[in-house]
N, CA, C and O atoms as a MOPAC input file, in Angstrom:
PM7 MOZYME 1SCF
protein

 N    104.12500 1   153.81100 1    67.38500 1
 C    105.38100 1   153.49100 1    68.19100 1
 C    104.48300 1   153.03700 1    69.78000 1
 O    103.30700 1   152.97900 1    70.13900 1
 N    105.99000 1   152.75600 1    70.46500 1
 C    105.57800 1   151.92800 1    71.60800 1
 C    106.82000 1   152.57800 1    72.70100 1
 O    107.53400 1   151.82900 1    73.36800 1
 N    106.92800 1   154.09900 1    72.74600 1
 C    108.37500 1   154.28200 1    73.32200 1
 C    107.75500 1   155.08300 1    74.48200 1
 O    106.62300 1   155.48900 1    74.74600 1
 N    109.07800 1   155.14900 1    75.11900 1
 C    108.69300 1   155.53000 1    76.87500 1
 C    110.12000 1   156.56700 1    76.93500 1
 O    111.14400 1   156.53200 1    76.25200 1
 N    109.73700 1   157.41100 1    77.96500 1
 C    111.01700 1   157.89500 1    78.36900 1
 C    111.63600 1   157.95800 1    79.67400 1
 O    110.77600 1   157.77600 1    80.53600 1
 N    112.46000 1   158.09000 1    80.02300 1
 C    113.29400 1   157.84700 1    81.00700 1
 C    114.56500 1   158.90500 1    81.46500 1
 O    115.57100 1   159.09100 1    80.78000 1
 N    114.28500 1   159.54400 1    82.76400 1
 C    114.99400 1   159.97400 1    83.31600 1
 C    116.79900 1   160.15300 1    83.15500 1
 O    117.15800 1   159.58300 1    84.18500 1
 N    117.59600 1   160.43900 1    82.72100 1
 C    118.95100 1   160.31000 1    82.65600 1
 C    119.82300 1   160.00600 1    84.28100 1
 O    119.70500 1   160.82900 1    85.18900 1
 N    120.38600 1   159.15900 1    84.39400 1
 C    120.77100 1   159.41500 1    85.55200 1
 C    122.40400 1   159.87400 1    85.40400 1
 O    122.88600 1   160.53000 1    84.48000 1
 N    123.18600 1   159.26800 1    86.73100 1
 C    125.00500 1   159.45100 1    86.65300 1
 C    125.20700 1   158.20200 1    85.40400 1
 O    125.57300 1   158.31100 1    84.23300 1
 N    124.96200 1   157.48000 1    85.89100 1
 C    125.24900 1   156.05100 1    85.13600 1
 C    124.84100 1   156.13700 1    83.63000 1
 O    125.15500 1   155.24900 1    82.83800 1
 N    124.03700 1   157.38500 1    83.22300 1
 C    123.80100 1   157.58500 1    81.39500 1
 C    124.52100 1   158.43600 1    81.04700 1
 O    124.28900 1   158.91000 1    79.93600 1
 N    125.71900 1   159.00100 1    81.85900 1
 C    126.35700 1   160.40300 1    81.10800 1
 C    127.28500 1   159.24800 1    79.94500 1
 O    127.54800 1   159.75700 1    78.85500 1
 N    127.40600 1   158.86700 1    80.00100 1
 C    128.51600 1   157.89400 1    78.54300 1
 C    127.85900 1   157.39000 1    77.52600 1
 O    128.32800 1   157.03600 1    76.44400 1
 N    126.68500 1   157.35800 1    77.91000 1
 C    125.23000 1   157.08700 1    77.10200 1
 C    125.47300 1   157.92600 1    76.07900 1
 O    126.01400 1   157.89300 1    74.97400 1
 N    124.52200 1   159.21200 1    77.25800 1
 C    124.13700 1   160.65200 1    76.66300 1
 C    125.31200 1   160.75800 1    75.72900 1
 O    125.09300 1   160.63000 1    74.52500 1
 N    126.51800 1   160.97600 1    76.14900 1
 C    127.67900 1   161.61700 1    75.02900 1
 C    128.05600 1   160.73600 1    73.59800 1
 O    128.50900 1   161.03000 1    72.49100 1
 N    127.62900 1   159.56800 1    74.23500 1
 C    128.09300 1   158.52100 1    72.91000 1
 C    126.75300 1   159.39200 1    71.75200 1
 O    127.09000 1   160.03400 1    70.75700 1
 N    125.58700 1   159.24300 1    72.09800 1
 C    124.40600 1   159.43700 1    71.39900 1
 C    124.60100 1   161.14000 1    70.97800 1
 O    123.90800 1   161.43800 1    70.00500 1
 N    125.11400 1   161.85800 1    71.33200 1
 C    125.34900 1   163.27800 1    70.98900 1
 C    126.23400 1   162.89300 1    70.16900 1
 O    125.92500 1   162.52900 1    69.03400 1
 N    127.56200 1   162.91200 1    70.63700 1
 C    128.39900 1   162.55000 1    69.95800 1
 C    128.28500 1   161.92500 1    68.22900 1
 O    129.09700 1   162.28800 1    67.37700 1
 N    127.31400 1   161.09500 1    67.97500 1
 C    127.10200 1   160.62900 1    66.83600 1
 C    125.92000 1   161.40500 1    65.95700 1
 O    125.98500 1   161.47500 1    64.73000 1
 N    125.02000 1   161.88000 1    66.60100 1
 C    123.97200 1   163.04400 1    66.10100 1
 C    124.59800 1   164.05400 1    65.60200 1
 O    124.17500 1   164.66700 1    64.62100 1
 N    125.52600 1   164.30100 1    66.13500 1
 C    126.08900 1   165.67100 1    65.95100 1
 C    127.47200 1   165.84300 1    64.98300 1
 O    127.89100 1   166.84100 1    64.39600 1
 N    128.07700 1   164.29000 1    65.06600 1
 C    129.00600 1   164.35000 1    63.94900 1
 C    129.02100 1   164.53100 1    62.46300 1
 O    130.07400 1   164.63600 1    61.83400 1
 N    127.83500 1   164.56500 1    61.91400 1
 C    127.60700 1   165.13800 1    60.43900 1
 C    127.65900 1   166.63300 1    59.97600 1
 O    127.79200 1   167.11700 1    58.85200 1
 N    127.49300 1   167.27000 1    61.34800 1
 C    127.92400 1   169.15300 1    61.22900 1
 C    129.32400 1   169.43200 1    61.53700 1
 O    129.75300 1   170.58500 1    61.50200 1
 N    130.12800 1   168.33500 1    61.86500 1
 C    131.33500 1   168.75000 1    62.05100 1
 C    132.19400 1   169.65600 1    60.40000 1
 O    132.89000 1   170.66200 1    60.25800 1
 N    131.61700 1   168.57400 1    59.43300 1
 C    132.42000 1   169.63600 1    58.25800 1
 C    131.57200 1   171.09900 1    57.72500 1
 O    131.93200 1   172.04500 1    57.02400 1
 N    130.27100 1   170.76200 1    58.43300 1
 C    129.81300 1   172.00600 1    57.76300 1
 C    130.09900 1   173.44000 1    58.67000 1
 O    130.11700 1   174.58900 1    58.23100 1
 N    130.30700 1   173.00200 1    60.02200 1
 C    130.95200 1   174.21800 1    61.02000 1
 C    132.60400 1   174.06100 1    60.84300 1
 O    133.24400 1   175.10400 1    60.71000 1
 N    133.10400 1   173.15800 1    60.83800 1
 C    134.45500 1   173.49000 1    60.84300 1
 C    135.09100 1   173.11500 1    62.02200 1
 O    136.14200 1   173.66600 1    62.35100 1
 N    134.43600 1   172.00000 1    62.88600 1
 C    134.39400 1   172.11300 1    64.16100 1
 C    133.59000 1   171.87700 1    65.14000 1
 O    132.59500 1   172.58200 1    65.31200 1
 N    133.92800 1   170.73500 1    66.02700 1
 C    132.74500 1   170.19300 1    66.88400 1
 C    131.74300 1   171.13000 1    67.45400 1
 O    131.95300 1   172.19000 1    68.04300 1
 N    130.64400 1   170.56600 1    67.18100 1
 C    129.26200 1   171.33900 1    68.15200 1
 C    129.15900 1   171.34900 1    69.44000 1
 O    129.44700 1   170.46500 1    70.24700 1
 N    128.63700 1   172.63400 1    69.64100 1
 C    128.92900 1   172.77600 1    70.92900 1
 C    128.55100 1   171.54900 1    71.82400 1
 O    129.31500 1   171.19300 1    72.72100 1
 N    127.38600 1   170.91200 1    71.58200 1
 C    127.02500 1   169.75600 1    72.77800 1
 C    128.19100 1   168.70300 1    72.44200 1
 O    128.56900 1   167.99400 1    73.37500 1
 N    128.76000 1   168.55400 1    71.24400 1
 C    130.11700 1   167.56100 1    71.38400 1
 C    130.97600 1   167.92900 1    72.51900 1
 O    131.90800 1   167.24000 1    72.93200 1
 N    130.59100 1   169.08500 1    73.00700 1
 C    131.94300 1   169.74900 1    74.01600 1
 C    131.35900 1   169.40200 1    75.56400 1
 O    132.02700 1   169.45400 1    76.59700 1
 N    130.40800 1   169.15600 1    75.48700 1
 C    129.59600 1   169.31100 1    76.94000 1
 C    130.20000 1   168.49500 1    77.52100 1
 O    130.64500 1   167.52500 1    76.90800 1
 N    130.44700 1   168.68600 1    79.22900 1
 C    130.71900 1   167.69700 1    80.30700 1
 C    128.92100 1   166.81200 1    80.82300 1
 O    128.10500 1   167.34900 1    81.57300 1
 N    128.78600 1   165.78900 1    80.33500 1
 C    127.82000 1   165.07100 1    80.10000 1
 C    127.62500 1   164.43300 1    82.00500 1
 O    126.55100 1   164.19300 1    82.55700 1
 N    128.96700 1   164.30900 1    82.60100 1
 C    128.61700 1   163.74900 1    83.56700 1
 C    128.17400 1   165.10600 1    84.92900 1
 O    127.41800 1   164.99900 1    85.89500 1
 N    128.78400 1   165.97300 1    84.59000 1
 C    128.02400 1   166.88400 1    84.94700 1
 C    126.38500 1   167.58100 1    84.38400 1
 O    125.90700 1   168.57600 1    84.92800 1
 N    125.91400 1   167.08200 1    83.59800 1
 C    124.66100 1   167.99200 1    82.27800 1
 C    123.64900 1   166.83400 1    83.20500 1
 O    122.60800 1   167.27600 1    83.69200 1
 N    123.98600 1   165.45300 1    83.39900 1
 C    122.60200 1   164.32600 1    83.84500 1
 C    122.92600 1   165.09800 1    85.41800 1
 O    121.87800 1   165.21500 1    86.05200 1
 N    123.83700 1   165.49900 1    85.96600 1
 C    123.17600 1   165.79900 1    87.39200 1
 C    122.54100 1   167.51300 1    87.61200 1
 O    121.67600 1   167.80900 1    88.43700 1
 N    123.13500 1   168.37400 1    86.77200 1
 C    122.31500 1   169.81500 1    86.47400 1
 C    121.72600 1   169.94100 1    85.74900 1
 O    121.16600 1   171.02800 1    85.89100 1
 N    121.35500 1   169.35400 1    84.72000 1
 C    120.08300 1   169.59800 1    83.76100 1
 C    118.83200 1   168.49000 1    83.87400 1
 O    118.97300 1   167.60200 1    84.71600 1
 N    117.86100 1   168.50100 1    83.22500 1
 C    117.47200 1   167.17000 1    83.00800 1
 C    117.21900 1   166.86500 1    81.82500 1
 O    116.56200 1   167.58200 1    81.07100 1
 N    117.75400 1   165.66400 1    81.49400 1
 C    118.09000 1   164.87200 1    80.46300 1
 C    117.08400 1   163.93400 1    80.52200 1
 O    116.77000 1   163.41100 1    81.59100 1
 N    116.31900 1   163.55700 1    79.03100 1
 C    115.54300 1   162.67700 1    79.41000 1
 C    115.39400 1   161.84100 1    78.18300 1
 O    115.09300 1   162.40800 1    77.13200 1
 N    115.62900 1   160.15700 1    78.21800 1
 C    116.23600 1   159.35800 1    77.21700 1
 C    115.08000 1   159.23300 1    76.26700 1
 O    114.11700 1   159.74400 1    76.83700 1
 N    114.83800 1   158.92600 1    75.44900 1
 C    113.30500 1   158.47100 1    74.47500 1
 C    113.79700 1   157.12000 1    73.74300 1
 O    114.57100 1   157.02100 1    72.79100 1
 N    113.11400 1   156.08700 1    74.47400 1
 C    113.13000 1   154.42200 1    74.69700 1
 C    112.24200 1   153.90400 1    73.59900 1
 O    111.04900 1   154.15200 1    73.42100 1
 N    112.87500 1   153.30000 1    73.04700 1
 C    112.06300 1   152.57800 1    71.71400 1
 C    112.37500 1   151.16200 1    71.80700 1
 O    113.48500 1   150.78400 1    71.43100 1
 N    111.13500 1   149.95100 1    72.47500 1
 C    111.48000 1   148.66000 1    72.52200 1
 C    112.66100 1   148.47400 1    73.41700 1
 O    112.09300 1   148.11300 1    74.44800 1
 N    113.71300 1   148.48400 1    73.64200 1
 C    114.96300 1   148.17800 1    74.58100 1
 C    116.08400 1   149.17600 1    73.81200 1
 O    117.24100 1   149.12600 1    74.23000 1
 N    115.83200 1   149.88000 1    72.94300 1
 C    116.69300 1   151.00600 1    71.91100 1
 C    116.29200 1   152.67000 1    72.61400 1
 O    115.31800 1   153.42100 1    72.59100 1
 N    117.58300 1   152.67800 1    73.17300 1
 C    117.78500 1   154.49700 1    73.42000 1
 C    117.65100 1   155.20300 1    72.20700 1
 O    118.74800 1   155.22300 1    71.64900 1
 N    116.67200 1   155.86800 1    71.46800 1
 C    116.40900 1   156.46600 1    70.24000 1
 C    117.20000 1   157.73600 1    69.97200 1
 O    117.87800 1   157.85000 1    68.95100 1
 N    117.08900 1   158.90500 1    71.09800 1
 C    117.34700 1   159.60600 1    71.28400 1
 C    117.20300 1   160.58800 1    72.80600 1
 O    116.68100 1   159.99000 1    73.74700 1
 N    117.50900 1   161.59100 1    72.97600 1
 C    117.44700 1   162.49300 1    74.27600 1
 C    117.37300 1   163.48500 1    73.83400 1
 O    117.82100 1   163.76100 1    72.72100 1
 N    116.64600 1   164.47500 1    74.77500 1
 C    116.42900 1   165.94000 1    75.14200 1
 C    117.02400 1   166.49800 1    75.96000 1
 O    116.63500 1   166.10500 1    77.05900 1
 N    117.95100 1   167.38600 1    76.05900 1
 C    118.40700 1   167.67000 1    77.63400 1
 C    117.95100 1   169.08400 1    77.65000 1
 O    118.02600 1   169.78500 1    76.64100 1
 N    117.44100 1   169.55000 1    78.87800 1
 C    116.69500 1   170.76900 1    79.00200 1
 C    117.27500 1   171.55200 1    80.05900 1
 O    117.90800 1   170.84600 1    80.84300 1
 N    117.26900 1   172.98100 1    80.38800 1
 C    118.01100 1   173.59400 1    81.48100 1
 C    116.80500 1   174.71900 1    82.11400 1
 O    116.41400 1   175.80500 1    81.68800 1
 N    116.47100 1   173.99100 1    83.20100 1
 C    115.34700 1   175.25700 1    83.48200 1
 C    115.77200 1   176.41800 1    84.19100 1
 O    116.46900 1   176.44600 1    85.20500 1
 N    115.19500 1   177.54700 1    83.44300 1
 C    115.30500 1   178.46500 1    84.13100 1
 C    114.62900 1   179.52300 1    84.97900 1
 O    113.63000 1   179.14700 1    85.59300 1
 N    115.01700 1   180.81400 1    85.11700 1
 C    113.47900 1   181.63200 1    85.92200 1
 C    112.58800 1   181.90200 1    85.16600 1
 O    111.55500 1   182.12900 1    85.79500 1
 N    112.47500 1   181.99000 1    84.11300 1
 C    111.00200 1   182.40600 1    83.84100 1
 C    110.69600 1   181.43900 1    82.48900 1
 O    109.62600 1   181.52800 1    81.88600 1
 N    111.72800 1   180.53800 1    82.10200 1
 C    111.63400 1   179.65000 1    80.85200 1
 C    112.10300 1   178.36500 1    80.81300 1
 O    112.95700 1   178.20200 1    81.68500 1
 N    111.87000 1   177.27100 1    80.08000 1
 C    113.07400 1   176.08700 1    79.78800 1
 C    113.88300 1   176.27200 1    78.89300 1
 O    113.64200 1   177.17400 1    78.09100 1
 N    115.08500 1   175.48400 1    78.75300 1
 C    115.77900 1   175.81600 1    77.71000 1
 C    116.25800 1   174.71800 1    76.84800 1
 O    117.10100 1   173.92300 1    77.26600 1
 N    115.76300 1   174.64100 1    75.68000 1
 C    116.35000 1   173.28600 1    74.96900 1
 C    117.80700 1   172.94700 1    75.11700 1
 O    118.07500 1   173.32700 1    73.97700 1
 N    118.67300 1   172.64800 1    75.46200 1
 C    119.96200 1   172.83400 1    75.37900 1
 C    120.53800 1   171.56400 1    73.92200 1
 O    121.40400 1   171.70700 1    73.05900 1
 N    119.72900 1   170.56900 1    74.17200 1
 C    120.38300 1   169.50400 1    73.21400 1
 C    118.85300 1   168.56100 1    72.83500 1
 O    118.03000 1   168.21800 1    73.68400 1
 N    118.77800 1   168.31500 1    71.54100 1
 C    118.40700 1   167.16000 1    70.85600 1
 C    119.03700 1   166.55300 1    70.17900 1
 O    119.50100 1   167.00800 1    69.13300 1
 N    119.25800 1   165.14200 1    70.66500 1
 C    119.80600 1   164.18300 1    69.36800 1
 C    119.03600 1   162.93600 1    69.24900 1
 O    118.03500 1   162.60200 1    69.88300 1
 N    119.42300 1   162.55400 1    68.68900 1
 C    118.52000 1   161.34500 1    67.73900 1
 C    119.92300 1   160.43900 1    67.37200 1
 O    120.90000 1   160.86500 1    66.75600 1
 N    119.74200 1   159.10100 1    67.91500 1
 C    121.05900 1   158.34600 1    67.25100 1
 C    120.93600 1   158.01700 1    65.81700 1
 O    120.29400 1   156.99400 1    65.57700 1
 N    121.42200 1   158.67700 1    64.80400 1
 C    121.58900 1   158.56800 1    63.55900 1
 C    121.01300 1   156.92200 1    63.23900 1
 O    120.55600 1   156.73600 1    62.11200 1
 N    121.02700 1   156.08500 1    63.93100 1
 C    120.78400 1   154.64200 1    63.18300 1
 C    119.53500 1   154.69100 1    63.47400 1
 O    118.94300 1   153.63300 1    63.25700 1
 N    118.64500 1   155.90700 1    64.06900 1
 C    117.28700 1   155.46900 1    64.69800 1
 C    116.50500 1   156.84500 1    63.99200 1
 O    115.27800 1   156.75200 1    64.02600 1
 N    117.02000 1   158.04800 1    63.38900 1
 C    116.34500 1   159.03900 1    62.49800 1
 C    115.61600 1   159.22600 1    61.59900 1
 O    116.02900 1   158.58300 1    60.63400 1
 N    114.73500 1   159.76400 1    61.36800 1
 C    113.91700 1   159.56500 1    60.12700 1
 C    112.29100 1   159.04100 1    60.71000 1
 O    111.23600 1   159.09500 1    60.07600 1
 N    112.51400 1   158.52800 1    62.12800 1
 C    111.33700 1   158.13100 1    62.26300 1
 C    110.26800 1   159.05800 1    63.42300 1
 O    109.32700 1   158.63600 1    64.09500 1
 N    110.78900 1   160.31000 1    63.33800 1
 C    109.58100 1   161.08800 1    63.85800 1
 C    110.35700 1   161.16600 1    65.40400 1
 O    109.68500 1   161.97700 1    66.04100 1
 N    111.06200 1   160.85400 1    65.94600 1
 C    111.99900 1   160.97800 1    66.99600 1
 C    112.30400 1   162.71700 1    67.65600 1
 O    112.15900 1   163.11100 1    68.81300 1
 N    112.74200 1   163.46000 1    66.48100 1
 C    112.96800 1   164.76500 1    66.90000 1
 C    111.58500 1   165.63300 1    67.09000 1
 O    111.57500 1   166.81500 1    67.43500 1
 N    110.87500 1   165.15100 1    66.91500 1
 C    109.52200 1   165.82800 1    67.13000 1
 C    109.31300 1   165.37000 1    68.14200 1
 O    109.61200 1   166.24000 1    68.96000 1
 N    108.87800 1   164.27500 1    68.78000 1
 C    108.69200 1   163.63600 1    69.91500 1
 C    109.30900 1   163.85000 1    71.04800 1
 O    108.74900 1   163.88500 1    72.14400 1
 N    110.47800 1   164.00100 1    70.84800 1
 C    111.61200 1   164.92000 1    71.78900 1
 C    111.61200 1   166.60400 1    71.95700 1
 O    112.23600 1   167.14500 1    72.86900 1
 N    111.06700 1   167.13000 1    71.26100 1
 C    110.69800 1   167.99000 1    71.07100 1
 C    109.72100 1   168.45200 1    71.86600 1
 O    109.78500 1   169.31700 1    72.73900 1
 N    108.31100 1   167.45700 1    71.29600 1
 C    107.49600 1   167.73400 1    72.19700 1
 C    106.87500 1   167.65200 1    73.91300 1
 O    106.03300 1   168.18400 1    74.63700 1
 N    107.88200 1   166.65900 1    73.94000 1
 C    108.42600 1   166.06600 1    75.59200 1
 C    108.87800 1   167.28500 1    76.00600 1
 O    108.20000 1   167.73400 1    76.93100 1
 N    109.84300 1   168.03200 1    75.63200 1
 C    110.57500 1   168.93100 1    76.51900 1
 C    109.43600 1   170.39900 1    76.65800 1
 O    109.64600 1   171.23100 1    77.54000 1
 N    108.17200 1   170.56300 1    75.60800 1
 C    107.00000 1   171.35700 1    75.48200 1
 C    106.39400 1   171.19500 1    76.90200 1
 O    106.37800 1   171.94400 1    77.87800 1
 N    105.77000 1   169.62700 1    76.61300 1
 C    105.43500 1   169.04100 1    77.82200 1
 C    106.04600 1   169.04300 1    79.16800 1
 O    105.31500 1   169.01200 1    80.15900 1
 N    107.24600 1   169.07600 1    79.26900 1
 C    107.71000 1   169.33500 1    80.94000 1
 C    108.07500 1   171.01700 1    80.97600 1
 O    108.37600 1   171.50000 1    82.06800 1
 N    108.05900 1   171.44200 1    80.38700 1
 C    107.85300 1   172.69800 1    80.79700 1
 C    106.50500 1   173.46100 1    80.84600 1
 O    106.50300 1   174.49600 1    81.51300 1
 N    105.47700 1   173.12700 1    80.29100 1
 C    104.21800 1   173.56700 1    80.68000 1
 C    104.06500 1   173.44300 1    82.10200 1
 O    103.80500 1   174.34900 1    82.89300 1
 N    104.33000 1   171.74200 1    82.43800 1
 C    104.25700 1   170.89800 1    83.69900 1
 C    104.90900 1   171.72400 1    84.27600 1
 O    104.30400 1   171.90200 1    85.33300 1
 N    106.08600 1   172.58200 1    84.25000 1
 C    106.73200 1   173.26800 1    85.19600 1
 C    106.16600 1   174.42000 1    85.24900 1
 O    106.36800 1   174.79100 1    86.40600 1
 N    105.58700 1   175.20800 1    84.72000 1
 C    104.45500 1   176.02300 1    85.20300 1
 C    104.40000 1   177.16000 1    83.96900 1
 O    103.59600 1   178.09100 1    83.91500 1
 N    105.41500 1   176.86800 1    83.02500 1
 C    106.06200 1   177.75000 1    81.93800 1
 C    105.21800 1   178.28600 1    81.01100 1
 O    104.17700 1   177.62800 1    81.02800 1
 N    105.17300 1   179.09800 1    80.27300 1
 C    104.34900 1   179.03700 1    78.68900 1
 C    105.28800 1   179.44600 1    78.09500 1
 O    104.80200 1   179.63900 1    76.98000 1
 N    106.82400 1   179.86200 1    78.01300 1
 C    107.64800 1   179.68400 1    76.97300 1
 C    108.52700 1   179.14900 1    77.15300 1
 O    109.07400 1   179.44100 1    78.21600 1
 N    109.27800 1   177.97600 1    76.21400 1
 C    110.62700 1   176.89600 1    75.78500 1
 C    111.46600 1   178.19600 1    74.81300 1
 O    111.05000 1   179.01600 1    73.99500 1
 N    112.52900 1   177.95800 1    75.25600 1
 C    113.40400 1   178.93500 1    73.79900 1
 C    114.66400 1   177.35900 1    73.57800 1
 O    114.78200 1   176.43100 1    74.37700 1
 N    115.18000 1   177.48500 1    72.67800 1
 C    116.41500 1   176.84800 1    71.97600 1
 C    117.15100 1   177.35700 1    71.23700 1
 O    116.46100 1   178.10200 1    70.54100 1
 N    118.37100 1   177.43300 1    70.88400 1
 C    119.45000 1   177.77200 1    70.05100 1
 C    119.68100 1   176.92100 1    69.20800 1
 O    119.43000 1   175.75000 1    69.49100 1
 N    120.23900 1   177.26500 1    67.89200 1
 C    120.64000 1   176.20300 1    67.21700 1
 C    121.78100 1   177.26500 1    66.03900 1
 O    121.65500 1   178.48600 1    65.94900 1
 N    122.93600 1   176.36400 1    65.17200 1
 C    123.86900 1   176.77900 1    64.87100 1
 C    122.81600 1   177.80800 1    63.00600 1
 O    121.94000 1   177.07400 1    62.54900 1
 N    122.94400 1   178.92200 1    62.37800 1
 C    122.87800 1   178.96800 1    61.74500 1
 C    122.96900 1   178.35500 1    60.17700 1
 O    122.29500 1   178.49800 1    59.15700 1
 N    124.19100 1   177.58300 1    60.55400 1
 C    124.44700 1   176.63000 1    59.44500 1
 C    123.61700 1   175.97000 1    59.72600 1
 O    122.76600 1   176.69400 1    59.21100 1
 N    122.96500 1   175.04900 1    60.17800 1
 C    122.50100 1   174.01300 1    60.36000 1
 C    121.01000 1   174.32500 1    60.03800 1
 O    120.09800 1   174.36900 1    60.86400 1
 N    120.89800 1   174.58000 1    58.41100 1
 C    119.48200 1   175.58800 1    58.21100 1
 C    118.41200 1   174.15100 1    57.90100 1
 O    117.31700 1   174.39600 1    57.39600 1
 N    118.62100 1   173.29900 1    58.08500 1
 C    117.62400 1   171.85800 1    58.48500 1
 C    117.26300 1   172.00900 1    59.87700 1
 O    116.08600 1   171.71400 1    60.08200 1
 N    117.77700 1   172.30100 1    60.68500 1
 C    117.05300 1   172.52800 1    62.06800 1
 C    116.30300 1   173.92300 1    62.03400 1
 O    115.10300 1   174.12900 1    61.85300 1
 N    117.30600 1   174.80700 1    62.25200 1
 C    116.19300 1   176.49700 1    61.56900 1
 C    114.80900 1   175.50400 1    61.21600 1
 O    114.02600 1   175.05900 1    62.05500 1
 N    114.76000 1   175.31400 1    59.83700 1
 C    113.69300 1   175.10700 1    59.32200 1
 C    112.42500 1   174.01300 1    60.14900 1
 O    111.19400 1   174.04000 1    60.18600 1
 N    113.32700 1   173.23700 1    60.65500 1
 C    112.27700 1   171.85900 1    61.45300 1
 C    111.80600 1   172.73900 1    62.82400 1
 O    110.75100 1   172.32600 1    63.30700 1
 N    112.22600 1   173.51600 1    63.29900 1
 C    111.92100 1   174.06500 1    64.41000 1
 C    110.88500 1   175.41300 1    63.80200 1
 O    110.21700 1   176.17400 1    64.50200 1
 N    110.94300 1   175.41500 1    63.06700 1
 C    110.03000 1   176.78300 1    62.61500 1
 C    108.73500 1   175.98700 1    62.29500 1
 O    107.66400 1   176.50600 1    62.61200 1
 N    108.74400 1   174.56400 1    61.59200 1
 C    107.77700 1   174.01800 1    61.48200 1
 C    107.19100 1   173.29200 1    62.48600 1
 O    106.29100 1   172.45600 1    62.42000 1
 N    107.95500 1   173.80900 1    63.64600 1
 C    107.13800 1   173.59700 1    65.18700 1
 C    106.63000 1   174.11300 1    65.62500 1
 O    106.14700 1   173.99300 1    66.75100 1
 N    106.53500 1   175.06600 1    64.71700 1
 C    106.02000 1   176.70100 1    65.59700 1
 C    107.19500 1   177.69000 1    66.57100 1
 O    106.83600 1   178.51000 1    67.41600 1
 N    108.57700 1   177.39500 1    66.23300 1
 C    109.22200 1   178.20000 1    67.28400 1
 C    109.34500 1   179.83400 1    65.96200 1
 O    109.01500 1   179.91900 1    64.77900 1
 N    109.93000 1   180.80200 1    66.87300 1
 C    109.81100 1   181.92100 1    66.31000 1
 C    111.54500 1   181.93500 1    66.57800 1
 O    112.27900 1   181.56500 1    67.49500 1
 N    111.75000 1   182.62600 1    65.13900 1
 C    113.01700 1   183.30200 1    65.53200 1
 C    113.49000 1   184.47500 1    66.06400 1
 O    113.12700 1   185.46100 1    65.42400 1
 N    114.12400 1   184.68200 1    66.94600 1
 C    114.28300 1   185.47200 1    68.11800 1
 C    115.26700 1   186.38600 1    67.64300 1
 O    114.85600 1   187.52900 1    67.44300 1
 N    116.20600 1   186.20500 1    67.46600 1
 C    117.58100 1   186.95800 1    67.19200 1
 C    118.90400 1   186.26200 1    67.05700 1
 O    119.13800 1   185.19600 1    67.62500 1
 N    119.45600 1   186.66700 1    66.56400 1
 C    121.20600 1   185.75800 1    66.31700 1
 C    122.31700 1   186.42400 1    66.75600 1
 O    122.40700 1   187.63400 1    66.55300 1
 N    123.47200 1   185.61200 1    67.52500 1
 C    124.68700 1   186.58000 1    68.14800 1
 C    125.50400 1   185.23800 1    67.44700 1
 O    125.19900 1   184.06500 1    67.23400 1
 N    126.77600 1   186.13100 1    67.20000 1
 C    128.31400 1   185.33700 1    66.79200 1
 C    128.57300 1   184.48400 1    68.00600 1
 O    128.37000 1   184.77700 1    69.18400 1
 N    129.05000 1   183.39800 1    67.50600 1
 C    129.44800 1   182.55600 1    68.70900 1
 C    130.36600 1   181.27600 1    68.02200 1
 O    130.15300 1   180.34200 1    67.24900 1
 N    131.52700 1   181.83600 1    68.80000 1
 C    132.66500 1   180.84200 1    68.09500 1
 C    133.02900 1   180.95800 1    66.37000 1
 O    133.16400 1   179.92400 1    65.71500 1
 N    133.12200 1   181.87200 1    65.94400 1
 C    133.13100 1   182.50900 1    64.55100 1
 C    132.00800 1   181.88300 1    63.55000 1
 O    132.27100 1   181.66800 1    62.36700 1
 N    130.72300 1   181.60600 1    64.12700 1
 C    129.55400 1   181.35200 1    63.40000 1
 C    128.49200 1   182.21300 1    63.96800 1
 O    128.65500 1   183.16500 1    64.73100 1
 N    127.49400 1   181.79500 1    63.54100 1
 C    126.23500 1   182.93500 1    64.28900 1
 C    125.11300 1   181.30900 1    64.81400 1
 O    124.85000 1   180.22000 1    64.30500 1
 N    124.75300 1   182.07200 1    66.12900 1
 C    123.69800 1   181.20300 1    66.84400 1
 C    122.32700 1   181.83900 1    66.14200 1
 O    122.32700 1   183.03400 1    65.84700 1
 N    121.11900 1   180.98200 1    65.87400 1
 C    119.50600 1   181.80100 1    66.03000 1
 C    118.87100 1   181.08400 1    67.33000 1
 O    118.64900 1   179.92000 1    67.66300 1
 N    118.67500 1   182.47600 1    67.94700 1
 C    117.92500 1   181.85100 1    69.12000 1
 C    116.05900 1   182.16100 1    69.02600 1
 O    115.41300 1   183.20900 1    69.01500 1
 N    115.68000 1   180.80000 1    68.97400 1
 C    114.04500 1   180.54700 1    68.80000 1
 C    113.35900 1   180.46900 1    70.31400 1
 O    113.88600 1   180.42000 1    71.42600 1
 N    112.08200 1   180.47700 1    69.93100 1
 C    111.11300 1   180.32900 1    71.33300 1
 C    109.42800 1   179.90400 1    70.50200 1
 O    108.94300 1   179.82500 1    69.37300 1
 N    109.15300 1   179.78000 1    71.51000 1
 C    107.52500 1   179.03400 1    71.47300 1
 C    106.92400 1   179.47000 1    72.76700 1
 O    107.28700 1   179.30900 1    73.93300 1
 N    105.57900 1   180.25500 1    72.05600 1
 C    104.72900 1   180.17000 1    73.18400 1
 C    104.01500 1   178.90800 1    73.66700 1
 O    103.52900 1   178.39600 1    72.65800 1
 N    103.80700 1   178.37500 1    74.44100 1
 C    102.96600 1   177.04000 1    74.65000 1
 C    101.30200 1   177.28700 1    75.86200 1
 O    100.56700 1   176.33000 1    76.10400 1

């Protein structure tokens, strides 16, 4: 693969929103509503968060959205365009988030996902993330996970 990353800017907000919506659309029937990333204001997110786009050739294959916190970085969103799924881009995006977190001087990265997204929970566990806790959220359960880097 000959991919690279580019930081999203204000001109990318619509692209970030479109990829996120396509990536999360499959979960709407599972939880009966739009997942949180589908309801975000990406004009604000590209300004306030770190969003890096994964570029493969001339195609934006996916993105990772991070929120710098005081003692760690939080993965807010990992989205791979459905047309690009199955190529290992999710792992590449998570590894990139971990690299950025280390470069910022932190040894812990956190994320959360809906408990009904069982494939995601399993995927993150395979990548070394541990199950920290669960909490109720909008009629469902969120699984909080973390990894020591």
